[in-house]
C-alpha positions, 0 to 999 in steps of 0.5 A, a space after each residue: 797525104 790529105 792535101 794530095 787527096 784534096 788536089 785529086 778530088 778537085 781535078 777529078 770533079 772539075 774534069 769529069 763532073 763539071 765539064 769545064 764549067 765556071 762552077 767553083 770547087 771548094 773545101 770550106 766548112 758549109 756553116 750558116 755564115 758561109 752559106 749566106 755569103 755564097 753568090 756564085 755556083 759552087 761544089 763544096 767538098 768538106 772534109 769532116 772526119 779522118 779515121 784509120 782503117 784498122 781492117 787494113 793495118 798490116 804488120 811487116 816491112 818492105 825492103 829498100 834495095 840499092 842498084 846491086 840488089 843489096 838491102 839498105 833499109 826496111 820500111 814499115 808497110 803504109 797505113 790506110 785512112 778513111 777521109 770522109 767528105 760531105 759534098 754539097 752543091 750551092 746555087 740559087 735554085 734547088 734544081 740546079 743544085 740537084 743537077 750538080 749533085 747528079 753530075 758529081 754522083 755520076 763521076 764517082 759511082 763508076 770508080 772503085 779508086 781514084 784514077 792514077 792520072 789525078 794522083 800526085 806526090 806521095 800517093 803517086 809515088 807509092 803506086 797503091 790504089 786510093 779507094 773510093 766509096 760514095 753514098 754508102 750508109 754512114 756507120 752507126 756512130 756517125 750520122 750526116 745530120 749530126 755533121 750539119 748540127 755541128 756546123 750550125 747549118 740547115 740540112 740539105 741534100 749531100 753526098 757522103 764521099 769516103 776516100 781510102 788513102 794510104 799513108 807512108 809512116 815515115 819510119 825507116 828501120 836501118 839495116 846492117 851492111 852485108 856479111 861476105 866472110 863466114 864466121 870463124 869459131 874457136 871452141 876449147 874442149 875440156 882436154 885443152 884442144 881448140 877446134 877452129 872452124 874457118 871460113 871454108 866448109 872443111 872439118 874442124 882442125 884440132 890444134 894443141 895449146 
């Protein structure tokens, strides 16, 4: 699922933010050594945090049916994960970097979810919305400055992009074959009479043993 989100972001940024320019879209960690080797314009979309969205976890299953409508298995509902990306622009001039960031921000600020035409693989097959949150205040237990400190780089302008992606758990709960014949019950009374309830909805038929 993560690589499918990466592919969707790459396609979207190239198409709607960069407008076919020769600016690269990368997913590298923007460390100090990496930044010193950059010599071409780039937009870096660095995945720095993955967390399950516990507010969206639901109990229950989805029934998988065959062509005649018979239930074959039950599949647990997908879980949703928050993928947090640090989006930065890298050029020779700060003004150009700001223009790139403005284009990226404009691309995502009008979206509530990733467009269906950029989704592939399991994300496309599930048919669920892949939400987008851009430039929101970070949670109290995580600051962008902490990310830069961990990377060993210098703080620079960046966009915090969060993608809310569903993920299939891969679990399948087997389902038994359908029962077409009603159960047949035999009950022995205290007086030795056996009452049998057959497949038809008729009154119990007493018989002697």
